[in-house]
N, C-alpha and C positions, 0 to 999 in steps of 0.2 A: 487215453494219450496220456507218461508222466511228462511232467517238464522237467527240461537240463537241471544237473547239480540236484534239488534235493528231492527225494523220491516223496511221491505225493499219493494218497490215497484215502479211499471213500467207502461209505459203507456201502453192501450190493443191494440191489433193487430184487425184487422178484422175480423180474426175468432174465436177472445175472446167474442165481441160483440155477433157473430153469432150464438157462442156457449150460450151463455146467453139466447139471445133473443128465443131459443129452446128448453130451459130448459133443460140443460146441463152441465150448469155450474150456480154453486151457486148466487144469486144477488152480493152479496159482492166481490168476485173473481174477478168480469169485472170489478167494479165500483169503490170499497173503495181503495183510497190509489192508485188511477190511474189518468191519464189526456185522454182528447180525442179531438179530433178536429170533429165537426159537421157540418161543412162549407161547403157549394155545390160550385164547381170551376163555373156551369154553371149559377147562380146566380149571383155572383161578376163577369163575365164576362158579361152580359148583361148591370149591373149598370154601370162598366165602359162605353161599349161602347155607350150607352147614354148619360152618361157623358162626353164622348170626344166631344159630338155632340152639348151638351150645353155650355163646354166649350170653343168651337172655338166664338158658336154665341153670347157668353156672352164677347167676348175679353178676355178672363181666367178669369173672374170672379169669375164665377163658380166652376173652379180649387180648391179652399179653400175646397168647402159643399162637393167637391167629394171624395177630400183624407179622410174628417171626417167619409163620411157615409163609405169607406171603411175599414176605421180604429174600427169601433164600428162595421162591422158584421163581421170580423175576431176576433177581441177579445169576440164578445157575446158569439160567437159558438167554444170557445176554455174553456171547462170545465176542474176544477182541481177538486179532491174530492169531483163528484158530481155538484159542483157549477160552473156556468158559469163566465168569467172575465167580468168587462165591463167599456168601453170606455168612456168617459165624455164629450171628446173635443168638440169644436165647430164651423163648419165654420165661421161665423162670427168674434171669436176669431182670427182664420189665417186671415182671411183679414184683421181684423183689426192693426192685430202684422205686416203683411206682408207693408201694408199703411205707418204704423209709421215708417219702417223700411227704406222706402222706400223715405221718406222725408227727414233723416238722411242721408243718401245714395246720393242723387242729391244735398244736402246742399251743400255737399264737392267735387264731381264730376264735376257740371256744371260749377264753380267758376275756377276749379283746369283745365277743359279743355279748357274752354272758355281764360282764361289767355294764356296758351298755345299757341293756334292759334291766339290768338291775336296781339301776340309778333312776329311769322312767317310774320302774315300776311302786319304789320306795315314795318317789314323789307325788302319786297318787295324782297325777294332772292326765287326764283322758280327753284334753279338748284336742280338736283338729290341730290344730297349729304346732300342739309337744308329741303328736303321732309323727306329724310329717316329719318335725326335727329329729325323732324318731329311727324315722327309715333314713334319712338322711347321715346319721352317724352312724347307720349298720353299713351302710354303703362305702361312706367313708373307713371303717375299720377295715372293710373287706379290699381297699383299695392297695394297701402298701403288695399284698399276694400279686396283685393285677401290675405293677411295677417291676415284680419281677420276672415279667414275660421274659424279656431279653435274655436272663441269666438261666431259666430251665429250655430255651428254644439252641443256646450255643450248647449244652449240655447235652444235650437229646442228637444234636447234630454228631458233636464228639463221639458220640456212643454209636452212632450207623458208622458213621466211617471207619472207625477204628476196626467195624466188625468186618470188613470188605478186602477183600484178599485175591489176587490174581497170580498165577501160576507160582502158589502157596507165597510171594510177597505181602505183607502188609500194609494197608493203607492207615496214614495216621495223621492226629490229627492233637496240635500241644493244648494243654489246659490256656485259659484266658475266657472264663465266662464272668468272672466280675469286671475284667477290663471291657468287653465287649457290653456288660450290663450298664458300665459307668459313661463307656461313649454313645451308646445309646441313650440314654437318657438327654446326655449334652444335645444331640442331633435332634431329637424330639423338642427341647425347646427350643433351640433354633430353625427348627420350621414350623412352630407357630408362631414364634417371632416373625420371620417372613411368609407369613400366611401360606407354605408350604411350597414355596419357589425355591427352596435349598433343597427340596427332595432328592433330585438326582444324585446330588453330593456326597448327601446322606448314605442313601444306598448303595452309591459305588464305594463309598469308604468303609461303610462296613461288609460289605461282603469281601474287597479285598483285607481287610482284618482277616477275616476267616480263612480266603484262601491262602493267604500269608503264610496259618499257621497248618496248614494241610501237606501229605507229602506219600508219595508212594515207595516206601521203603525207605531210601535215603535220600531221593528224589525229592524236591521242591516243588510244589504248584505255584503258579503264576498267572495273577489276572492281570491281563492286557489293557489295550484300549486306552480308556477317559471318560470321566464323570459328561464331559460335555458332549461325549454320541448319547447318552440317557437324556438329553434334552428335549432332541427331535421327537423322539415316540408321545415326550410328556408334555409339549406345547398345547396341547388342548387341555388339558389339565391347567395349565398356568394361564393361558388367554379366559377358560371358563373363570377361574377365581379371581383373576382382577377385572374379570367383568362383573360378578359379583360384588367387589368391593363397589365398585364404580355406581352400579344399579342402586346399591343399598344409601348411598353417600345421596343420592340425587332423590329418591324418595324419602329420604329423610329431609332433606332441604327445601323439598315443596311442601310436605304436609308436618304433620297431619295440619289439616286447615281448620281454624276455630269458626264456632257458627256464630260469632257478630260479624266475621272477615265476608261471608256468603249469606248470610239470611239464615241459616239453618239451625233449628231449635234442639240437635243433638248432636254428640263429637260422632255417634253411628254415620249419621247421614253426611257430615264433613266428612269423615273419613271416605264416603263414597265418594264425594265430590274430587278429594285429593287423587284415588286412582285412575277415575274417568278420565281428569283434564291435568291437574298442573305435572305429574308423576309419570305420565303414560310413555312416555319414553324411556325412563327407569324400568317401567315392567315389562316393554319390549326389551330394552337389553337385559333385563335379568331372567326371563326366562329362556333366551337366544345362550345367555352364559352358562344355564344349570343344565342345558341340554350338549354344551361343547365341554361342561365338566364331568357328567354322566358319562359321556361314550369316552373322553381320555382315563376316565377310572377305568374304564370295562380293559381298553386298550395297552394300556403303560406297563400293568403288570406280565403281560404275557411278553411284551415286546421286554421288558425288562430282564427276564428270564430265558428271553433266546439267546440276547444280548451276553450274559454270565455264560450262557455255553460255548457259545461263538466265542471268548475270546479266554478261553483258561487254557493255561499248558501247564507240563510238568517235565524239570529238567533241563535237557536239549531235545526233546519230541516236544512238536508242538501240536497240540488237539486243538479244534475246532471246529464246529458245527454249522450248517447251513440250516436250520432252522429257523422257518419263519414264522412270527406271531401269527400270520393268517392260519396258518395250519393249525396250530392251538386253539383257535379261538373258533375255526373249522372243525375241530375233535370236539371240544367243548360242546358246541349245537348241537352236533350227533349225539353225543351221548347224552343229553338234555332231553333229545329228541325219543330216543332208542328207550331210556332210563321211565319215561313218562308212559309211554306206550307198553311198554311189558308190565310196569308195575298196575297201570290199569287193567289189563288184559289179566295178571295174576290173581286182582283184587275182584274180578269179578268169579276166576273159578277157586279160589282158596277162600275167599271169605263170604262168598256167597251162598254154600250149603250151611255154614253155621247163621246166617242171619236169617237164611230160610227155617231153618230146623226150630230158632228160638220165635220165631212171628209165627210157626204153625202150633210149637210147645206153648202156648199162654193158659195156665193154668196148672200144665202136667211138668212136676219137679223134675222127672226124669229127664223127659223133652229139653228140657232147659239146661238141665244140666250136660245132657249133650252137645246142645244148641253154644252154650257157652266155650267149653273146652274146645270143641269146632272152632269155633270163631277166633279163640285166641290163640290155637296154632296156625289160622287163618293170616292173621295178623302177623306173626312174626316171621310166616314166608313170603309175607310181602315186604317186610322191613328184608327178608334176606336177598329178594330180588333185588331191589332197589341197590342195596349194596352191592351186590354181585356184579349188578349192570357198570356200575363205576369202575368195578377194577376189569371186567372182560374188555369194554369199550375203550375207557379214559386212561386208564393206568396203560392197558396191554397197548395200545394203540401211542402213547407218549412214548414208552419202551420202542415199540417199532421203530416211529420216529427220529429218534434219537441214533439209533444203531444205523439206518436207512441214510441219514445225512450225516455221518461223525467222519471226519477227514484226520490228516495223522500227517507230520513230516519229518523224516529221521526215524521211523522206528527201532531200528536197529538200536539205537542209543539205551533201550530200555534193558537191552541185556547186561549193562553193566548195572544195574542195581544193585545194592545191598537189603537185606533184611534189616527191619527195624524193630525194637523191641517191643513186645507183646504188651498193650493198655489193659489196666482195669476195668472194671465195669462202671467204676462210680454210682451215679442215680440212676443210670442206661435210660436217661431222659424220663425220669419216673415222674421227679416235678412238672416237667410238661405235661405230662397225663393228670397229674393233681391239679392243676390251674387249667384243665382243657385249652391248651395254646397248641397249633398246629409245628412240625417239627418234620419234616423229611420220613 
């Protein structure tokens, strides 16, 4: 039933679609103003399975074409108002972007590491302290690249968004990677100073920064709601963090006990006395707070994702989603269970023969060679099964859940959208791949 005033719609359930097919539901009731995901988990599983094999054979090069194929399959099967989405990105764009990013990374990283190691080699100091300092300086040399992660993530998201279309109209995302990077560093400092208690506000502001720069044609996206709504799912993290700080202070104030005070002969026994007696309350609080912090750290990312999905609009058309964090967690657990079961089964089937031939072929070079080849392909096969399971169960399941829980108000406003200019590929998310950060 539609409420009066503005028309509302939600994603169709499998029952809706079957009812339409059987003729018991009018055609428009199942499709008009609704979303549907029509992809099949089995198809994306095999696409990924063989893609992993080709990625290994090509020393990683095919991974970019695999990612483009997966995105194209997912979005071509995401249907909104009877029309499927379209992903136009290409593997060659991702590959070239990665190569350009690697040139920049290596142009900095190689001289930096050579300089650090050259200084220590010339000094000739091989003491443990010098080797430890050398390792620390090598890590420091890599740190600037890791600090650029927000810049890489923004560019990768921008490339992905600008390669999406619906009804021939392009999605757009304005430039702003350096501004996003600067804001991310400032928020990171603020999070450190506040022991992470400002995290929901930081997450909301950074997401709004991205959303405000996204559009469908000439229609602007907008993130609704407020950061305050994120503090509720963040409560466990906040309570756990505060509890840990208090617990550490309690333990520090209570000890360490000194030998003269308790009559012990060494600091180890004195510390045991401290842990057993004076700081028992602090230890209990520490354990409880650590548990709360762990649970909150698992729950909050899912709740945050669901919040962002539920509170996004475009132009005069309201987009929202009834997606629940619990449903995402359930999907993660189901994916984890099925992936482990299938990986174990595939390991027996695919790795077992190679291992058996190697065990039986000791002393026989031909059998050792055959066994090694079978074992290698078996390991690749298991890797393919693991990656395929994630795509088949989690990614496919997420697309289905997003579609089934999608709601829209005033969808007719989308008819007034105008085309946006085409965006260049830029680094196509290559820098994100180069420093191994995840983005869309």
